[in-house]
PLY file of the C-alpha trace (Angstrom):
ply
format ascii 1.0
element vertex 204
property float x
property float y
property float z
element edge 203
property int vertex1
property int vertex2
end_header
-0.02 0.00 -0.01
2.80 2.30 1.00
4.46 1.76 -2.49
1.32 3.02 -4.21
0.73 5.94 -1.86
4.28 7.30 -2.19
4.15 8.22 -5.89
0.80 9.90 -5.53
2.28 12.01 -2.51
5.23 12.91 -4.54
3.08 13.71 -7.54
0.85 16.11 -5.42
3.96 17.88 -4.02
5.31 18.66 -7.40
2.10 20.52 -8.42
2.47 24.19 -7.52
0.24 25.67 -4.68
-1.21 28.13 -6.92
-2.43 25.64 -9.37
-3.99 23.46 -6.42
-5.72 26.73 -5.05
-7.04 27.35 -8.77
-8.43 23.75 -8.97
-10.13 24.01 -5.63
-11.82 27.36 -6.72
-13.03 25.73 -10.06
-14.51 22.86 -8.10
-16.36 25.21 -5.69
-17.59 27.16 -8.77
-18.80 24.03 -10.45
-20.62 23.09 -7.38
-22.32 26.36 -7.09
-23.47 26.23 -10.50
-24.88 22.87 -10.09
-26.81 23.87 -6.98
-28.10 27.04 -8.88
-29.08 24.75 -12.02
-30.92 22.28 -9.69
-32.92 25.15 -7.92
-33.79 26.54 -11.49
-35.17 23.18 -12.66
-37.43 23.00 -9.54
-38.77 26.64 -9.97
-39.23 26.17 -13.82
-40.77 22.58 -13.93
-42.34 22.19 -10.48
-46.07 22.31 -9.98
-47.14 25.42 -7.95
-48.73 24.81 -4.53
-49.72 27.53 -2.12
-48.91 26.69 1.67
-50.30 28.62 4.90
-47.58 29.66 7.31
-47.97 29.32 10.93
-46.68 31.56 13.84
-43.04 30.78 15.13
-42.34 31.55 18.75
-39.85 32.43 20.03
-38.33 34.59 17.31
-35.04 33.26 15.93
-32.64 36.02 16.48
-29.69 34.37 14.95
-31.07 34.04 11.48
-30.29 37.75 10.26
-32.28 38.92 7.26
-34.44 35.78 6.63
-37.71 34.75 7.85
-38.10 31.47 9.80
-41.18 29.71 8.29
-43.56 26.97 9.69
-46.61 25.69 7.85
-49.76 23.80 8.45
-48.09 20.80 6.93
-45.08 20.89 9.37
-46.93 18.65 11.70
-48.70 15.79 10.00
-50.74 12.76 11.52
-48.66 9.67 10.95
-51.57 7.46 9.77
-50.35 4.14 8.51
-46.83 4.95 9.61
-47.92 5.24 13.35
-45.89 2.72 15.42
-43.72 1.49 12.72
-39.85 1.48 13.17
-38.10 4.34 11.42
-35.26 3.27 9.03
-33.10 6.21 9.85
-32.56 8.92 12.49
-34.20 11.58 10.11
-36.13 9.35 7.86
-37.41 10.67 4.45
-41.30 10.65 4.06
-43.50 11.59 1.22
-46.69 13.79 2.05
-49.57 13.81 -0.18
-50.94 17.19 -0.51
-54.31 18.43 -2.09
-55.80 21.97 -2.22
-58.71 22.99 -0.02
-61.68 25.08 -1.22
-59.45 28.40 -0.90
-56.77 26.78 -2.92
-54.33 26.29 -0.01
-52.69 22.81 -0.16
-53.05 20.62 3.05
-51.74 17.27 3.96
-53.82 14.21 3.07
-51.45 11.21 4.13
-47.85 10.59 4.82
-45.88 7.72 3.22
-42.52 5.93 3.69
-42.21 5.61 -0.17
-43.64 7.60 -3.11
-47.12 6.87 -3.93
-49.23 7.66 -7.09
-51.20 11.05 -7.06
-53.70 12.58 -9.37
-53.91 16.23 -10.15
-54.30 18.60 -8.49
-52.74 16.44 -5.84
-48.88 16.70 -5.40
-46.40 14.60 -3.39
-43.92 16.54 -1.38
-40.69 15.10 0.15
-39.66 15.88 3.68
-37.56 14.70 6.67
-39.06 13.54 10.00
-37.49 14.74 13.29
-35.39 12.16 15.32
-36.36 8.64 14.55
-39.86 9.55 13.58
-40.64 11.80 16.66
-38.80 9.30 19.06
-41.73 7.22 20.15
-41.97 3.67 21.70
-39.90 1.82 24.16
-36.81 2.03 21.69
-37.44 5.72 20.88
-37.27 4.80 17.11
-40.87 4.53 16.18
-43.11 6.99 14.30
-45.20 9.01 16.70
-48.83 9.85 16.22
-48.02 13.27 14.82
-44.79 13.73 12.77
-42.69 16.85 12.71
-41.46 17.36 9.18
-39.23 19.61 7.52
-39.31 20.18 3.60
-36.38 22.60 2.90
-38.94 25.44 2.94
-38.33 26.68 6.39
-36.38 29.92 5.64
-36.41 32.44 3.23
-33.74 35.48 2.55
-35.33 38.91 2.36
-33.77 42.40 1.95
-32.03 44.02 4.95
-34.78 45.41 7.31
-37.74 43.53 5.86
-37.73 40.49 8.10
-39.59 41.97 10.92
-42.59 42.96 8.58
-42.84 39.46 7.26
-42.46 37.84 10.44
-45.37 39.96 11.84
-47.36 38.97 9.00
-46.51 35.19 9.47
-47.56 35.44 13.13
-50.89 36.94 11.93
-51.22 34.13 9.51
-51.35 36.66 6.70
-48.31 35.26 5.04
-48.38 32.38 2.47
-45.91 30.96 0.32
-46.07 29.34 -3.21
-43.64 26.51 -3.60
-42.68 24.68 -6.84
-42.69 20.84 -6.37
-41.14 18.43 -8.77
-42.68 14.84 -9.34
-39.69 13.52 -7.38
-41.14 15.54 -4.36
-38.29 17.97 -4.20
-39.53 21.61 -3.50
-38.29 25.24 -3.43
-40.11 28.48 -2.58
-41.14 30.23 -5.58
-42.78 33.39 -4.28
-44.26 34.81 -1.10
-47.76 36.22 -0.76
-48.78 38.82 1.85
-52.50 39.05 2.18
-52.84 37.31 -1.12
-50.46 39.43 -3.01
-47.00 38.56 -4.19
-44.25 40.56 -2.40
-41.12 38.51 -3.31
-40.39 36.16 -6.28
-37.57 33.98 -6.86
-35.86 34.58 -10.42
-35.90 31.67 -12.85
-32.30 32.18 -13.73
0 1
1 2
2 3
3 4
4 5
5 6
6 7
7 8
8 9
9 10
10 11
11 12
12 13
13 14
14 15
15 16
16 17
17 18
18 19
19 20
20 21
21 22
22 23
23 24
24 25
25 26
26 27
27 28
28 29
29 30
30 31
31 32
32 33
33 34
34 35
35 36
36 37
37 38
38 39
39 40
40 41
41 42
42 43
43 44
44 45
45 46
46 47
47 48
48 49
49 50
50 51
51 52
52 53
53 54
54 55
55 56
56 57
57 58
58 59
59 60
60 61
61 62
62 63
63 64
64 65
65 66
66 67
67 68
68 69
69 70
70 71
71 72
72 73
73 74
74 75
75 76
76 77
77 78
78 79
79 80
80 81
81 82
82 83
83 84
84 85
85 86
86 87
87 88
88 89
89 90
90 91
91 92
92 93
93 94
94 95
95 96
96 97
97 98
98 99
99 100
100 101
101 102
102 103
103 104
104 105
105 106
106 107
107 108
108 109
109 110
110 111
111 112
112 113
113 114
114 115
115 116
116 117
117 118
118 119
119 120
120 121
121 122
122 123
123 124
124 125
125 126
126 127
127 128
128 129
129 130
130 131
131 132
132 133
133 134
134 135
135 136
136 137
137 138
138 139
139 140
140 141
141 142
142 143
143 144
144 145
145 146
146 147
147 148
148 149
149 150
150 151
151 152
152 153
153 154
154 155
155 156
156 157
157 158
158 159
159 160
160 161
161 162
162 163
163 164
164 165
165 166
166 167
167 168
168 169
169 170
170 171
171 172
172 173
173 174
174 175
175 176
176 177
177 178
178 179
179 180
180 181
181 182
182 183
183 184
184 185
185 186
186 187
187 188
188 189
189 190
190 191
191 192
192 193
193 194
194 195
195 196
196 197
197 198
198 199
199 200
200 201
201 202
202 203
């Protein structure tokens, strides 16, 4: 093994540090481009769903200029998953959503695997808290109600705008429109204040 490692070590030592630094910068840029492209795909191709935010207390003072968000779908009845053993510390689940009479999407059911949906239903992917809520004697079973995060729990806003949106959130006047892909991945597309758009994510 050492005979194989020694030539590689010598090879890397011969490369100028400036070149290695340049390679590291290029890799970081490539990763950033991939992340932006992935988000663009969600925003361009995802089905739009409107979600109602819920009050958050206490206010998270460490977040700077972005709003902490919680939704009606942040806590979902476990249904058929209740009492089953979670397969991971933070298991992935798929929540079926459907719009109510007001057009706001609400949770219909939660599943450990993707299930078929029929429009206007959508399937959104999320992660449950510790071992499905840490129920049962082994603390690894799904609880009656599951705390779920979807990657939609924060939104950056211009400096000084966060307080206004947090007040609207706590008065339940703030909604978000998310784009959801068939895979269940989602991203925030726009914010609605009293039903009117106030912030919209660019598609580029």
